[in-house]
N, C-alpha and C positions, 0 to 999 in steps of 0.2 A: 741280158735280162736277169734281174735278181729277184729271187722269190721273196715276197713280203708276207703273204698268207695264202690261204686256199682260194681266195676270190679275187685278189688284186696283185698285179705285178707292176714293178716300176721299169719304165723304159725312158732313158734320158730324163730321169727324175719326174716323169709324168705317169699317171696311173692308167693301166689297161685292165679292164674287168675281164675275168675269165671264169670258166666253170669246168669242173672235172666230171665227166660222165663215167660213173663206176662200171656200168654194163659194157659200154664200148671201149673203155680204157682210153679215152681221148680227151685232150684239153680243147675247150672251145673259147675263142677270144672275141671280144666285142669289136666288130669291124669299124664302127665309127670312131672308137677310141684310137685305133691304129691309124686311121685316115687323118684324124685331127693332129696326131703327132707328126706324121710324115709330110703332110701338106700345109700344116699351120692354118688350115681353113677356119674361118670364123663360123662357118655353118657346115660341119662335117656331114650332117644328115642329108643336106641338099647335094653336097659333093658325091655322096654315096649313091643317091638316086640317079644322078647324071652318069656316074661310072657304070652303074648296073645297066642302064639303057644302052650305053656305048658297047659294053661287053655282049649284050644280047644282039645288037645290030651286027657285031663282028662274028657272031656264031659261037660265042663262049657261054652257051646256055648252061652247061654242066657246072661251071664255076659259080654262076649266080644261084642256081637251084640248090647248091650245097650250102648256101648261106641261109640257115634256118633261123626263125625267130625264137628267142628265149627270154624269159623274164630275168632282168638283172636290176640291181639297185641303181637308180639314176642319181644325179647330183642333188636333187631335191629330197632324196631319201626314200622315194617311192619305188616300188617294183614295177618296171615297165618293160614291154616287149622290145627287144633290140635284135638286129641281125648279128649272128655269130658265125665264126668259121673255124674249122679245125686247122692244125698247123699247115698241112699240105695245101689246103684251099687258100689259106691266108698268104702263103708264099706266092701262089699263082696270082692273087689279087695285087700283091706288092709289085710284081713285074709289070702290071698295067698302070701303075701310078707314076706319072711324069714328075718326079720330085727329086731334087738333089739328095734329100735325106733317104730316099729309097735306093739310091745308087749302090751304097755299100752292100745291101742285101742282094741286089742283082749281080754284083761282082762275085759275091760269095757263092750264090747259087750256080753261077757259071763255072766257078772253080770246082765246086763239088761235083757237078755234072761231068766235067772234064776228067776228074780223078776217077769217077766210076767207070768211064769208058776205058781209061788206062788200066784199071784193075781187071776189067773183063778180058783185055788182051794179055795181061800179065798178073795173075792172081796173087803172086808173091808180094806185090806192092801193097795189097790190102793188109797182109800180115805185118809187113814192115811198118805201115802207117798205124796199125792198131798198137803195135809195141811202143812206138814213139808216143802215141796219145796216152796210153796207160802210164808210161814213165813220167810224162809231163804232169799227169794228174796226181802223181805221188805214190802210186802203188809200189810195193816191194818187188824185187826181181823174182823172188820165190813165187809170189802171187801171180806175176805176169806170166811166168813159165807155165804155171798150172792153168791159167786162163787160156793161153794160146793152145795148149794141149787139148783143152775142152772144146775149142773150136774145131780142131782136127777130128776128134772123135765124134762130135755132133754131125759133122759132114759125112763121115763114114756111115753113121746110122741113117741119116736122111737119104743117102744114096741107096742104101739097102731097102729102105721103105719104098722108094720109087720103083725099084726092081720088083718089089712084091705087089705092085699095083696100088699103093697107097697114094691118095690124092693130096697134093700140097695144101698148105694153109689150114683149113678146118680139120682135116683128118690128122695132119701132123700135130696140131694143137691138142686134139683129143688123146692121141697116143702118148704125147709128152706129159699130159696131165695125169693119165693113169700111172705112168712110170714114176712120176714125181711123188704122187700120193702114196705109192707103195714104199718108196725108199725113205721119204722125208716125213710121211705121216700127214702131209698137207697138200692140198691142191695148189696149183700155181698161184691162183688168186689169194688163197689163204696165206701162202708163203710170203707173197709180196706185201700183204697187209701186215703180217707179223713183223716184217722188216721196215714198215713205214714207207713203202714204195707205191708209186702210181704207174707212170709210163716207163719208168726205168727198167733196164734189162736185169732180170733176176740174177743171172750168172755174174754180172759185174758187181753184185752186192753180196756174193757168197764168200765165206772164209775159204782158205786153202783146203781145209778138211771137207767142207761142204762140196767144193768143186771136185775133190778126189772121189767122193762117194757118188756124185752125179755122173762123173766119167765112168765109174764102175757100173752104174745102172745102164748107161748108154752102150758101153762096150759089151756087156752081158747080153743086152737085148739084140745088138748087132750079130753077135755070134750065134745066138739062138735062131735068129732069122735066117742066117746063112746056112745053118745046119738043117733046119726043119722046113725051109722054103714055103712059108705060108702064102696062100693065094687069095684069101678073103680078109676083109677088114676085121671081122670078129676074131680070127686066128691071130692077127697082128696085135689085137688088144690083149689077148691071152699072153702072148710072148712079152709084150711091154710090161705086163703085171709081173710075170715071172722074172724078167730082167731087173725090174725095180726091187723085187723081193730079195734078190741076191745082195744088192747094196743095202737094203733095209735091214737084213740080218746082220751085215757087217756093222751098220750104225748101232744097232742094239747091243752088239758085242762090245764095241768101243765104249758105249755109255755105261755098260755094266762094269767095265774095268776102270773107267775114269770117274764114275759116279757123277757125271755131269752131262748135260744135253749137248749133242753135236749141233743141233739146229739152233743157230744163233740169230739174235735180233740185230746183230751188227749189220750195217749197210756200208756203202762205199765211203761215206764221210768218216766213219770210224775205222775203216780198214786202211785208209791212205796214211803214208808216213808224213805227208805235208799237205797243206791245203792250197789250192790255186789262189792267186791274188784276187780273183773275181768273186770268191765266196766270202 
């Protein structure tokens, strides 16, 4: 899928309407557009109604209920309500479509699922695959080494947070946001917006120096947590702020010496040595 603009992407030279939800940080795609491409149905709306009924009859209620209505520009230029799905829900729908064009997606999903099982049994495989992926994307070896180190230190921090009773997902995100704001002067959302990102991983779009300071913030927070052994979320918030400040002070010192900002608007496209053929 190649990006055309913020509202339309091209798939097999056919348009698929999409919408970016700033709050949820999710892309939503027009279900009937995808169905039309995969099935070549002359009436994708009817196909979708029949598919919805079959899914409900089979007990796949969650998949159907996650396809909410959203106003999108139709072929006649008017804004009309159409069902949309996020990426995860869309993949689940694709698996239910009996079409030769859907088969490559099904094969790919099966391959990804198998690889995830392999990585659970042997975590080193995930690191090896990440290294190969970054190399194929054109990142420098220096950047790849820094990025893989950042994964290791991030895991040490999240392991320590778990020991301190921090709940995953929401509380991890809150603490990361506090730490990032303290060292970079921006929240995660502000930082991603500054780099022109949406769903992309922020660390994959950091310079080597940004990664180094992020690592310093995370390792400092880890060491503070190990030493002070916080038992409540508010104490973890305080330590995340203190750990971030250590890296923030280092950033300000570097900026004072170099007379330029460490926080860069560069993203992955400008960091890579070469561009993949698909871009």
